Wavefront OBJ file of the C-alpha trace (Angstrom):
o trace
v 105.263 149.780 57.120
v 102.677 152.521 57.154
v 99.840 150.103 56.314
v 100.898 147.836 59.121
v 100.832 150.762 61.528
v 97.393 151.820 60.349
v 96.068 148.306 60.928
v 97.699 147.938 64.269
v 96.458 151.197 65.859
v 92.753 150.278 65.855
v 93.531 146.878 67.383
v 95.530 148.522 70.179
v 92.771 151.012 70.807
v 90.149 148.249 70.962
v 92.275 146.402 73.469
v 91.700 149.195 75.996
v 87.940 149.418 75.526
v 85.481 148.399 78.227
v 83.038 146.970 75.655
v 80.097 148.780 77.247
v 79.790 146.515 80.295
v 77.998 148.510 82.945
v 76.662 147.792 86.414
v 72.923 147.263 86.482
v 70.949 149.380 88.994
v 69.979 146.261 90.991
v 73.628 145.195 91.199
v 74.664 148.350 92.949
v 73.615 146.706 96.214
v 75.721 143.592 95.597
v 79.039 143.729 97.433
v 82.195 141.867 96.547
v 83.769 139.800 99.351
v 87.357 140.206 98.267
v 88.560 138.862 101.621
v 86.559 135.681 101.052
v 84.604 136.001 104.270
v 81.099 134.726 103.584
v 80.630 133.129 106.999
v 77.016 133.407 108.093
v 75.857 133.785 104.455
v 73.571 131.459 102.509
v 75.103 130.018 99.355
v 72.853 130.565 96.280
v 75.151 128.954 93.764
v 77.905 129.665 91.315
v 78.044 131.948 88.302
v 80.708 131.885 85.610
v 81.234 135.044 83.596
v 83.511 135.751 80.716
v 84.772 138.609 78.585
v 87.251 138.924 75.759
v 90.740 139.001 77.243
v 92.444 139.676 73.899
v 91.652 141.207 70.562
v 93.459 139.301 67.829
v 97.066 138.981 68.981
v 96.759 141.844 71.480
v 96.047 141.082 75.133
v 93.611 143.449 76.838
v 94.552 145.233 80.052
v 94.350 142.692 82.913
v 92.812 145.217 85.354
v 90.087 146.144 82.839
v 89.309 142.470 82.257
v 89.070 141.812 86.019
v 86.867 144.876 86.537
v 84.498 143.745 83.777
v 84.322 140.220 85.230
v 83.396 141.663 88.650
v 80.681 143.870 87.110
v 79.225 140.898 85.209
v 79.308 138.769 88.346
v 77.500 141.401 90.361
v 74.891 141.779 87.611
v 74.335 138.005 87.538
v 74.110 137.826 91.322
v 71.515 140.558 91.409
v 69.333 138.498 89.057
v 69.645 135.606 91.508
v 68.636 137.954 94.384
v 72.075 137.584 95.989
v 73.675 140.485 97.872
v 77.292 139.289 97.857
v 79.690 137.752 95.386
v 83.064 136.099 96.021
v 85.641 135.142 93.394
v 86.208 131.383 93.424
v 89.488 131.618 91.585
v 91.563 133.808 89.303
v 90.416 134.597 85.771
v 91.560 132.165 83.083
v 91.296 133.102 79.419
v 88.771 135.849 80.245
v 86.496 133.571 82.302
v 86.012 133.496 86.066
v 83.788 131.593 88.516
v 82.099 133.479 91.316
v 79.999 132.341 94.300
v 76.703 134.133 94.891
v 75.487 134.545 98.513
v 72.780 136.154 100.610
v 74.460 137.684 103.626
v 71.815 140.233 104.602
v 72.637 143.233 106.677
v 74.806 142.706 109.672
v 73.969 145.458 112.092
v 76.073 145.867 115.172
v 74.101 146.864 118.222
v 76.262 148.836 120.630
v 76.302 147.818 124.275
v 74.414 150.415 126.269
v 74.935 151.135 129.882
v 71.778 151.451 131.954
v 70.470 154.979 132.013
v 70.991 156.952 135.199
v 67.934 157.546 137.297
v 66.034 160.610 136.136
v 67.812 160.926 132.738
v 65.920 160.996 129.497
v 66.040 157.906 127.305
v 68.853 158.120 124.775
v 70.709 160.839 126.710
v 74.286 160.404 127.788
v 76.065 161.493 130.896
v 79.646 162.725 130.658
v 82.381 162.870 133.212
v 85.679 164.825 133.093
v 88.780 162.757 132.745
v 91.697 163.694 134.942
v 95.080 162.182 134.544
v 98.523 162.886 133.530
l 1 2 3 4 5 6 7 8 9 10 11 12 13 14 15 16 17 18 19 20 21 22 23 24 25 26 27 28 29 30 31 32 33 34 35 36 37 38 39 40 41 42 43 44 45 46 47 48 49 50 51 52 53 54 55 56 57 58 59 60 61 62 63 64 65 66 67 68 69 70 71 72 73 74 75 76 77 78 79 80 81 82 83 84 85 86 87 88 89 90 91 92 93 94 95 96 97 98 99 100 101 102 103 104 105 106 107 108 109 110 111 112 113 114 115 116 117 118 119 120 121 122 123 124 125 126 127 128 129 130 131 132
């Protein structure tokens, strides 16, 4: 009984490890489109990443596996010069397909009212609001 416990403890501890998968510096600029919206983006292709989802008979934590798959997808996308990844399905046996896209920066330009005569560029004019 005691030997079985001594053999089982390391396996359980290994099941919680992150295996040293870290986000590369270039991948820090790669966003994950969890909502699936990649409209207006250019498709660069598909990457499939995989990690160990179990150690022996012990399944690893599902959240840890998913996090590692996302990190690996972002690392792969950065190597492809993509700035966005999107999961193409759920993980299966520790493997998951991701789409890699170039979406660029979407800057929203606010609508500006014409400046009042005599005001400095970029200045704003305020008015009191009365009401009840």
